[in-house]
C-alpha positions in Angstrom: -23.7 21.6 -81.6 -21.6 24.7 -82.2 -17.9 24.6 -83.1 -17.0 25.6 -79.7 -19.1 22.9 -77.9 -17.6 20.2 -80.2 -14.1 21.4 -79.5 -15.0 21.1 -75.8 -16.4 17.6 -76.0 -13.2 16.4 -77.9 -11.2 17.9 -75.1 -13.1 16.2 -72.6 -13.2 12.9 -74.1 -9.4 13.0 -74.6 -8.8 13.5 -70.8 -11.5 11.3 -69.2 -12.8 7.8 -69.9 -15.8 6.4 -68.2 -15.4 3.2 -66.2 -18.1 0.5 -66.1 -19.5 1.5 -62.8 -20.4 5.1 -64.0 -17.7 6.9 -62.3 -14.7 8.7 -63.7 -11.2 7.1 -63.7 -8.1 9.0 -65.0 -6.5 7.4 -67.9 -3.3 5.6 -67.7 -0.3 7.9 -67.8 -2.0 10.9 -66.6 -2.0 12.5 -63.1 -4.8 11.6 -60.7 -7.1 14.4 -59.6 -7.8 15.2 -56.1 -11.6 14.2 -56.5 -12.5 11.6 -54.0 -13.5 8.3 -55.6 -16.9 6.8 -54.8 -17.1 3.8 -52.3 -18.3 0.9 -54.3 -18.3 -1.7 -51.4 -17.1 -2.5 -47.9 -14.1 -4.7 -49.2 -12.6 -2.0 -51.4 -9.0 -1.7 -50.5 -7.6 1.8 -49.8 -5.4 3.1 -52.5 -1.9 3.7 -51.1 1.6 4.3 -52.2 4.0 1.2 -52.2 6.4 3.4 -50.0 4.0 4.7 -47.3 1.8 2.6 -45.0 -1.9 2.9 -44.9 -3.5 5.2 -42.5 -4.0 3.5 -38.9 -1.7 0.8 -39.9 0.4 0.1 -36.8 4.0 -0.5 -37.4 6.1 -2.9 -35.5 9.0 -1.6 -33.2 12.0 -3.7 -33.5 13.7 -3.0 -30.1 16.4 -4.8 -28.2 14.0 -6.8 -26.5 12.2 -8.0 -29.6 8.6 -7.2 -31.1 6.4 -5.0 -29.1 4.1 -3.7 -31.9 1.3 -6.1 -32.1 -1.7 -5.3 -30.0 -2.3 -9.0 -29.2 1.2 -9.2 -28.0 0.8 -6.3 -25.8 -2.4 -7.8 -24.2 -0.5 -10.9 -23.7 2.4 -9.1 -22.0 -0.1 -7.2 -19.7 -1.7 -10.4 -18.6 1.7 -12.0 -17.7 2.5 -8.9 -15.8 -0.8 -9.1 -13.8 -0.3 -12.9 -13.0 3.3 -12.2 -11.8 2.1 -9.5 -9.5 -0.8 -11.7 -8.3 1.6 -14.6 -7.6 4.0 -12.0 -5.8 1.1 -10.9 -3.5 0.0 -14.3 -2.6 3.6 -15.2 -1.7 3.8 -12.3 0.6 0.7 -13.2 2.4 1.8 -16.8 2.6 5.0 -15.7 4.1 3.3 -13.6 6.7 1.2 -16.5 7.8 4.1 -19.0 7.6 6.1 -17.0 10.1 3.4 -15.3 12.3 2.9 -16.4 15.8 0.6 -15.3 18.7 2.0 -13.1 21.3 0.8 -10.7 24.0 -1.2 -7.8 22.6 -2.1 -4.6 24.2 -5.8 -3.9 25.1 -8.0 -2.4 22.4 -9.5 0.1 24.9 -7.2 3.1 25.3 -8.8 4.1 28.4 -7.3 1.1 30.4 -4.0 1.4 28.6 -1.1 2.6 30.8 1.9 1.4 29.0 3.4 -0.6 26.2 6.3 -3.1 26.0 9.6 -2.0 24.9 11.0 -5.4 24.9 9.4 -8.8 24.4 10.7 -12.4 25.2 8.1 -15.0 24.8 5.2 -14.1 27.1 7.4 -11.6 29.3 7.3 -7.9 28.6 9.4 -5.2 30.1 7.1 -2.1 30.9 8.2 1.4 29.5 6.5 3.1 32.2 7.5 3.8 35.9 5.4 2.9 38.9 4.2 6.4 39.0 2.2 6.3 35.8 -1.1 4.9 34.8 -4.8 4.8 35.7 -4.2 3.2 38.9 -1.7 5.4 40.6 -2.7 6.0 44.3 -2.2 9.7 45.4 -2.7 10.6 48.9 -0.9 11.8 52.0 1.7 9.0 52.0 2.0 8.8 48.2 2.8 12.2 46.5 2.0 12.5 42.9 5.1 12.3 40.5 5.0 14.1 37.3 3.9 12.0 34.3 5.9 12.9 31.1 3.1 11.2 29.1 0.3 13.3 30.5 -2.1 14.4 27.8 -4.2 17.2 28.9 -7.1 18.6 26.8 -9.7 21.4 27.3 -12.8 19.5 28.3 -14.9 22.4 26.9 -13.8 21.3 23.4 -15.2 17.8 24.0 -18.2 18.4 26.2 -21.7 17.3 25.4 -25.2 19.0 25.9 -25.7 16.7 28.9 -23.5 18.8 31.3 -21.8 22.2 31.6 -18.1 23.1 32.1 -16.8 26.0 34.4 -14.7 27.5 31.7 -12.4 26.7 28.6 -9.4 26.4 30.8 -10.6 23.4 32.6 -8.5 20.5 31.5 -8.5 16.7 31.8 -6.6 13.7 30.7 -7.7 12.9 27.3 -8.2 9.2 27.7 -11.0 9.7 30.1 -13.0 12.0 28.0 -15.1 9.4 26.2 -16.0 7.3 29.3 -17.0 10.6 31.0 -19.1 11.8 28.0 -20.9 8.2 27.7 -21.7 8.3 31.5 -23.3 11.7 31.5 -25.0 11.1 28.1 -26.7 7.9 29.7 -27.5 10.0 32.8 -29.1 12.6 30.5 -31.2 9.9 28.6 -32.3 8.3 32.0 -33.1 11.6 34.0 -33.6 14.2 31.3 -32.2 17.7 31.5 -30.0 18.6 34.6 -27.9 21.5 36.1 -24.8 19.5 36.3 -21.6 21.6 36.1 -17.9 20.2 36.3 -16.2 22.9 38.3 -12.6 21.2 38.6 -10.3 18.6 37.0 -6.7 18.9 36.5 -4.9 21.3 38.9 -1.1 22.3 38.9 0.9 23.0 41.9 0.3 26.7 41.8 -3.5 26.4 41.8 -3.5 23.6 44.4 -1.2 25.8 46.6 -3.7 28.6 46.6 -6.6 26.5 47.3 -4.9 25.0 50.4 -3.7 28.3 51.7 -7.4 29.5 51.3 -8.9 26.5 53.1 -6.3 26.6 56.0 -7.0 30.4 56.4 -10.8 29.6 56.7 -10.8 26.5 58.6 -7.5 26.1 60.3 -6.0 22.7 60.5 -9.4 21.1 59.7 -9.2 22.5 56.3 -6.4 19.8 55.5 -9.4 17.2 55.6 -11.0 19.1 52.5 -8.1 20.3 50.4 -4.8 18.2 50.0 -1.4 19.8 50.1 0.2 20.7 46.7 1.8 17.7 45.4 -0.5 15.4 47.2 -3.8 15.9 45.2 -5.4 13.7 42.9 -6.2 16.5 40.7 -2.8 16.4 39.6 -3.3 13.3 37.7 -5.9 14.8 35.5 -7.9 11.6 36.3 -10.1 13.3 38.9 -13.0 15.8 38.5 -15.5 17.7 40.8 -19.2 18.1 40.1 -21.6 21.0 41.3 -25.2 22.0 40.7 -25.4 25.4 38.8 -28.7 27.0 38.0 -28.3 28.9 34.9 -31.6 30.9 35.4 -30.7 32.3 38.7 -27.0 32.0 38.7 -27.0 30.3 42.0 -25.3 27.0 42.8 -25.6 24.0 45.3 -23.0 21.4 46.5 -23.4 18.1 44.5 -24.5 15.5 47.1 -25.4 12.6 44.9 -29.0 12.6 45.7 -32.2 12.9 43.9 -31.9 12.5 40.2 -28.0 12.8 40.6 -27.9 9.4 42.5 -28.0 8.0 39.2 -24.5 8.9 38.7 -23.3 7.8 42.1 -24.9 4.4 41.6 -23.8 3.8 37.9 -20.3 5.6 37.6 -18.4 2.3 38.2 -19.7 0.8 34.8 -17.9 3.6 33.1 -14.6 3.3 35.1 -15.4 6.0 37.9 -15.6 5.7 41.5 -16.6 8.1 44.3 -13.1 8.6 45.6 -13.8 9.5 49.2 -16.7 7.5 50.7 -18.3 8.8 53.8 -17.5 5.6 55.8 -13.7 5.6 54.7 -12.6 8.9 55.9 -10.3 7.2 58.6 -8.4 5.4 55.7 -8.4 8.2 53.0 -7.8 11.1 55.5 -10.2 13.0 53.5 -13.8 13.7 54.4 -16.8 12.6 52.5 -16.8 14.1 49.1 -19.8 12.8 47.1 -18.9 15.3 44.2 -15.3 14.0 43.7 -14.9 11.2 41.1 -11.8 9.4 40.1 -11.3 7.3 37.0 -9.6 4.1 37.6 -11.0 2.1 34.6 -12.7 -1.3 34.2 -12.9 -3.8 35.8 -11.4 -2.0 38.7 -14.2 0.6 39.5 -16.6 -2.3 39.6 -14.6 -4.6 41.9 -14.0 -1.7 44.2 -17.8 -1.0 44.4 -18.7 -4.7 44.7 -16.1 -5.1 47.6 -16.9 -2.0 49.2 -13.2 -0.9 48.9 -11.8 2.8 48.9 -8.9 3.1 46.5 -6.3 2.6 49.3 -8.0 -0.7 50.2 -8.2 -1.9 46.7 -4.5 -1.1 46.0 -3.6 -2.9 49.1 -5.8 -5.9 48.3 -4.2 -6.5 44.8 -0.7 -7.3 46.4 -2.2 -10.7 47.3 -2.6 -11.5 43.6 0.0 -13.0 41.4 0.3 -14.2 37.7 -0.2 -17.7 39.1 -3.1 -16.8 41.2 -4.8 -13.9 39.6 -8.0 -12.0 40.6 -10.5 -13.1 38.0 -13.6 -11.0 37.3 -16.5 -10.8 34.9 -17.4 -7.2 34.3 -20.7 -5.5 33.1 -19.1 -5.0 29.8 -19.2 -8.7 29.1 -15.5 -9.3 29.3 -13.7 -11.3 31.8 -10.5 -9.8 33.3 -7.4 -11.2 35.3 -5.6 -8.8 37.6 -2.4 -9.3 39.4 0.4 -7.4 41.2 4.2 -7.3 40.2 6.7 -5.7 42.7 8.8 -3.1 41.1 12.2 -4.9 41.6 10.5 -7.9 40.1 9.3 -6.3 37.0 12.7 -5.2 36.0 13.3 -8.9 35.0 10.0 -8.8 33.1 6.3 -9.0 33.6 4.6 -12.4 32.6 1.8 -12.0 30.1 -0.3 -14.9 28.7 0.3 -15.3 24.9 -2.3 -13.9 22.7 -4.1 -11.8 25.5 -4.8 -8.1 25.6 -3.3 -6.4 28.5 -2.6 -3.1 30.4 -0.1 -2.1 32.8 -0.3 0.6 35.4 2.0 1.7 38.2 0.3 2.0 41.8 2.6 5.0 42.7 3.9 2.9 45.8 5.6 -0.2 45.1 4.9 -1.9 42.0 2.7 -2.6 38.8 -0.8 -3.8 38.3 -1.4 -6.0 35.2 -4.9 -6.1 33.9 -5.4 -9.1 31.3 -8.5 -9.2 29.1 -9.7 -12.6 28.1 
């Protein structure tokens, strides 16, 4: 070995000494190098300063509320909060059932709803509508239409289906009858196939009705009043009436709708959807309007079915209901599988409250003459 090599070995041995495991360890009193020490086993403790915690060692936080640093303690606190929330929720549910009581409820079917109670005392409600609002308002020569502030008109074109056509986008109708109308004409389409059915008229304002009335009188003289009502006395003001016609798209020609042929299905089944032929052929002396098989009026269930079964026009039906009271209601089982009770309350009596059986769905409509018609769904 050269002199230079021997000198290096003396220097090396003076700086390091081998440990028993074959690694190098710094001698006592000398600074440690940055060399990573070999891992001898899984239980070897991390070398650390006495003044600095080991990496990943969580330190406790001593706050005013005590010790929060332990993971186990945090899990325990989380469980406690969870159970407290669960107990609170169960308490709320129990409170609801403890203080809940059955009372009158409105009908679920919006198509037969005409009003809601604004006050309730046991089984008595005060209607928030006048006698001039609702599905059962009678409009004729003796009962002019009174404007309904709750009227909700929509363009039928925006809701129409492929089973029929609409005259134009400006034709509007009361929104709550769109669904039963679409259901009726969709079922008609399934039963009879494609058709040339066109809805030509629904809601009319006073200006439109006045123009139609003048045109009819000019063409037919006084006889025109049997075909077109005076402004303010037309059912079309309600948005609950509509007219059908037959329009042949391929030729551009049209025919009057007479309810015969394949279209007889509509006239024979319309009551199941809440509609009636408003001006029957044998009732012109009562309605003061000639037979119009194309003119349909929505009155809802069970009223449409009762009218057809009894052979009533609308005037006759409204008159017949005055004989039914809360103590002696008209009871009817309709084709929808539900049983209904129907009775009449005079306007002055209704100011003191309308009796409603507890826990029953109900609808209240004015008749536009002298009182309210109450419909209970059992």
